[in-house]
C-alpha positions as CSV (number, residue, x, y, z in Angstrom):
1,M,-35.4,-43.5,13.2
2,S,-35.8,-39.9,14.4
3,K,-33.6,-37.0,13.5
4,I,-31.9,-37.2,16.9
5,D,-31.2,-40.9,16.3
6,D,-29.7,-40.1,12.9
7,Y,-27.6,-37.3,14.5
8,V,-26.3,-39.6,17.3
9,T,-25.5,-42.4,14.8
10,E,-23.7,-40.0,12.4
11,R,-21.7,-38.3,15.2
12,S,-20.9,-41.6,16.9
13,T,-19.4,-42.9,13.7
14,K,-17.2,-39.8,13.4
15,N,-16.3,-39.5,17.1
16,P,-15.6,-42.7,19.2
17,A,-15.5,-40.6,22.4
18,F,-19.0,-39.3,21.7
19,A,-20.2,-42.9,21.0
20,Q,-18.8,-44.0,24.4
21,L,-20.5,-41.2,26.2
22,V,-23.8,-42.0,24.5
23,E,-23.5,-45.7,25.5
24,Q,-22.7,-44.7,29.2
25,E,-25.7,-42.5,29.3
26,N,-27.9,-45.3,27.9
27,I,-26.6,-47.6,30.6
28,N,-27.3,-45.0,33.3
29,L,-30.8,-44.5,32.0
30,E,-31.5,-48.2,32.0
31,V,-30.2,-48.5,35.6
32,A,-32.2,-45.5,36.6
33,V,-35.5,-47.1,35.3
34,K,-34.7,-50.5,36.9
35,V,-33.9,-49.0,40.3
36,R,-36.9,-46.7,40.3
37,D,-39.2,-49.5,39.2
38,L,-37.9,-51.7,42.0
39,R,-38.4,-49.0,44.6
40,E,-41.9,-48.1,43.4
41,N,-42.9,-51.8,43.3
42,M,-41.8,-52.0,47.0
43,S,-44.1,-48.9,47.6
44,M,-41.2,-47.0,49.2
45,S,-40.1,-43.4,49.1
46,Q,-36.5,-42.6,48.1
47,R,-35.8,-41.9,51.7
48,E,-37.2,-45.3,52.9
49,F,-35.4,-47.1,50.1
50,A,-32.1,-45.4,50.9
51,K,-32.4,-46.3,54.6
52,L,-33.0,-50.0,53.6
53,I,-30.0,-49.9,51.3
54,G,-27.8,-48.1,53.8
55,K,-27.1,-45.2,51.4
56,P,-28.0,-41.5,51.5
57,Q,-31.3,-40.5,49.8
58,S,-29.2,-38.3,47.5
59,T,-27.5,-41.4,46.1
60,I,-30.8,-43.0,45.3
61,A,-31.9,-39.7,43.6
62,R,-28.7,-39.5,41.5
63,I,-29.1,-43.1,40.4
64,E,-32.8,-42.6,39.5
65,N,-32.2,-39.4,37.6
66,G,-29.3,-41.1,35.6
67,S,-26.6,-38.7,36.8
68,M,-24.6,-41.4,38.6
69,N,-22.6,-44.2,37.1
70,A,-23.8,-46.8,39.7
71,S,-21.0,-49.3,40.3
72,T,-21.7,-53.0,40.4
73,K,-20.9,-52.8,44.1
74,V,-23.8,-50.4,44.7
75,L,-26.1,-52.4,42.5
76,S,-25.2,-55.5,44.4
77,E,-25.9,-53.8,47.7
78,I,-29.3,-52.8,46.4
79,A,-30.0,-56.4,45.2
80,Q,-29.0,-57.9,48.6
81,A,-30.9,-55.4,50.7
82,T,-34.1,-56.0,48.6
83,N,-33.7,-59.8,48.3
84,Q,-33.2,-59.6,44.5
85,R,-30.6,-61.2,42.2
86,L,-28.4,-58.8,40.2
87,I,-28.0,-60.1,36.6
88,I,-25.4,-58.5,34.3
89,Q,-25.9,-59.3,30.7
90,F,-24.1,-58.5,27.4
91,S,-26.3,-58.1,24.3
92,P,-25.4,-57.5,20.7
93,V,-25.6,-53.9,19.6
94,S,-28.4,-53.3,17.2
């Protein structure tokens, strides 16, 4: 574990609100990576991808940089427009 991991673990133990924020940021980052990978595998620019999805390019940018809590509705729209299946999964916390 790194010093930052130690810090996050210690602070999360003492502050449940901080732990919740960290978890949401981890989710946002995972979604960002998955959406960007999908777009890049389709060899599309953000603008082209946004047009396909029916969203503004700024929405795709916010999802990909992790600053947007993408709803299941938006993720479902991305899945449908790209002929993908959206899978939501719960995993034990390590």
